[in-house]
C-alpha positions in Angstrom: 60.3 77.8 -18.7 61.8 76.2 -21.7 59.9 76.4 -25.2 60.7 73.7 -27.7 59.9 73.8 -31.6 57.7 70.9 -32.6 60.7 70.0 -35.2 62.6 69.4 -32.2 61.0 66.6 -31.1 62.1 63.1 -32.9 59.4 60.4 -32.3 60.7 57.1 -33.1 58.3 55.0 -34.9 55.9 53.0 -32.5 56.6 55.5 -29.6 54.4 58.3 -28.4 54.8 61.6 -26.6 52.2 63.1 -24.4 51.7 66.6 -23.7 50.1 68.1 -21.0 48.1 71.6 -20.4 47.8 72.2 -24.2 44.9 74.8 -24.9 42.6 74.5 -27.7 44.3 77.3 -29.4 47.6 75.7 -29.0 46.1 72.3 -30.2 44.8 74.1 -33.2 48.4 75.6 -34.0 50.1 72.8 -33.7 47.5 71.0 -36.5 48.3 73.8 -38.7 52.1 73.4 -38.0 52.5 69.8 -38.6 49.9 69.9 -41.7 48.0 67.2 -43.4 50.9 65.2 -45.0 52.6 63.9 -41.8 52.9 60.4 -40.4 52.5 61.5 -36.7 49.0 61.1 -35.5 47.2 63.3 -33.0 44.5 62.6 -30.0 43.5 66.0 -28.0 41.3 65.8 -24.9 40.6 68.1 -22.2 44.0 69.6 -22.4 46.3 66.4 -23.0 47.9 65.8 -26.5 49.4 62.7 -27.7 51.3 62.6 -30.7 52.2 59.0 -31.7 54.6 57.8 -34.6 52.9 54.7 -35.8 55.1 51.4 -36.1 55.3 49.3 -39.2 53.3 46.6 -37.3 50.5 49.5 -36.5 50.3 50.3 -40.2 50.1 47.0 -41.6 47.1 46.0 -39.3 45.3 49.0 -40.1 45.4 48.7 -43.8 44.7 45.2 -43.6 41.4 45.7 -41.1 40.6 48.7 -43.2 40.4 46.7 -46.3 38.4 43.8 -44.4 35.8 46.4 -43.9 35.5 47.5 -47.6 35.2 44.1 -48.6 32.4 43.1 -46.1 30.4 46.5 -47.0 31.0 45.5 -50.9 29.9 42.0 -50.4 26.8 43.0 -48.6 26.1 45.9 -50.9 26.3 48.5 -48.2 27.2 52.0 -49.4 29.8 54.0 -47.5 32.1 56.8 -47.7 35.5 56.0 -46.0 37.2 59.2 -44.4 40.3 57.4 -43.3 42.3 59.0 -40.7 40.4 62.5 -40.9 41.0 64.7 -37.7 37.4 64.9 -36.0 37.3 67.6 -33.6 34.9 69.7 -31.6 36.2 73.0 -29.8 33.1 73.3 -27.5 33.9 69.7 -26.2 37.4 70.3 -26.1 38.5 66.8 -27.9 40.2 66.0 -31.2 40.8 62.4 -32.4 42.2 60.8 -35.9 41.2 57.4 -36.5 43.1 54.5 -38.1 40.4 54.2 -40.1 36.5 55.5 -40.3 33.5 54.9 -42.2 30.5 56.6 -42.9 27.5 53.8 -43.4 24.3 54.7 -41.6 25.1 58.2 -42.8 27.0 58.1 -46.1 24.4 60.2 -48.0 25.1 62.9 -45.8 28.8 63.0 -46.2 28.6 62.1 -50.1 31.0 64.5 -52.0 32.2 66.4 -48.9 36.1 67.0 -48.3 36.0 68.8 -45.2 34.1 67.7 -41.8 32.7 70.2 -39.5 31.0 68.0 -36.1 29.3 71.2 -35.8 27.0 70.4 -38.6 28.1 66.9 -39.5 27.7 63.6 -37.9 30.5 61.8 -36.6 31.5 58.5 -38.5 29.4 55.6 -38.0 32.4 53.2 -37.4 35.9 54.1 -36.3 38.8 51.7 -36.2 41.9 51.9 -33.9 45.1 49.8 -33.5 46.5 49.9 -30.6 49.7 48.8 -30.5 51.9 51.1 -28.5 49.1 53.3 -26.9 45.5 53.1 -25.8 42.6 54.5 -27.6 41.4 57.6 -25.7 37.6 56.1 -25.2 36.5 59.3 -23.6 37.2 61.3 -26.8 35.3 59.0 -28.9 32.4 59.0 -26.4 32.5 62.5 -26.3 32.4 63.1 -30.0 29.4 60.2 -30.0 31.0 57.7 -32.5 28.2 55.0 -32.4 30.5 51.9 -32.8 34.6 51.5 -32.3 36.6 48.4 -33.3 39.9 48.2 -31.4 42.4 45.8 -32.7 45.1 44.9 -29.6 47.1 41.7 -28.7 46.1 39.9 -32.0 42.3 40.2 -30.6 39.6 42.6 -31.9 37.1 44.3 -29.6 34.0 46.1 -30.4 32.5 49.0 -28.3 29.2 50.3 -28.9 27.7 53.7 -27.7 24.9 53.0 -25.2 23.8 56.0 -23.0 26.8 57.9 -24.1 29.4 55.3 -23.0 31.1 52.6 -24.6 30.1 48.9 -23.9 31.7 45.7 -25.1 29.5 44.3 -27.5 30.0 40.6 -29.0 28.5 41.6 -32.1 28.9 44.5 -34.5 25.7 46.7 -35.1 27.1 47.5 -38.4 27.3 43.6 -39.5 24.9 42.0 -36.7 24.4 38.8 -39.0 28.6 38.1 -39.2 30.6 36.9 -36.6 32.7 40.0 -37.0 35.3 39.2 -33.9 36.1 35.8 -35.1 36.4 36.8 -38.8 38.8 39.8 -38.2 40.8 38.0 -35.8 41.4 35.0 -37.6 42.1 36.5 -41.1 44.5 39.0 -39.4 46.5 36.1 -38.0 46.3 34.3 -41.3 47.9 37.3 -43.0 50.8 36.6 -41.2 51.7 33.6 -43.1 49.9 33.7 -46.3 50.0 37.5 -47.0 47.9 40.3 -47.5 46.2 39.7 -51.1 45.5 35.6 -50.5 44.1 36.4 -47.0 41.7 39.2 -48.5 40.6 36.8 -51.4 39.8 34.2 -48.7 38.0 36.5 -46.5 36.0 37.4 -49.6 35.2 34.0 -50.2 34.0 33.0 -46.8 31.7 36.3 -46.6 30.0 35.0 -49.7 29.7 31.4 -47.9 28.3 33.3 -44.9 25.7 35.2 -46.7 
């Protein structure tokens, strides 16, 4: 059997590596070895570990959609705590994920001031966002962690997944923003940002939301 160090694995931007038969203790050791200040993103479910190196396209869309959610929350005067790409894991469930962005909204008061998350006592984020450019979101992991609402952006289209009976269903509306056409808004303004640029697009989105509410 050949043993490799993580430092020997070079993952180009936009690519991923799947490692199978990884125990929970090995997953924890990998998290520790890679540290918190890293570019790679990890997802672990039932012994399979995915290590992904985000592409520029992925990072641009991640930041843009995250900023859009913040604008929505601000304009609707909804409080939140943003936990970014925090590692959410449960040893008893043998899963761990790192969303592209995530927010505590309904449970923002419970998470106020916290700098560490322990899902044995803390709730999962109310809204998680994943940008699927080179890999597919591990839905089973998010279902296991019971994240109520998951947005997935892929092929210039937003899909909203809502937890129902422990499984995700595709929803035409966002339970977090039920009065707004979220799918149309996010899709339209992400596409506009390609030609108009980030800042003008976000200003236009804010103006549009003011009109809608």
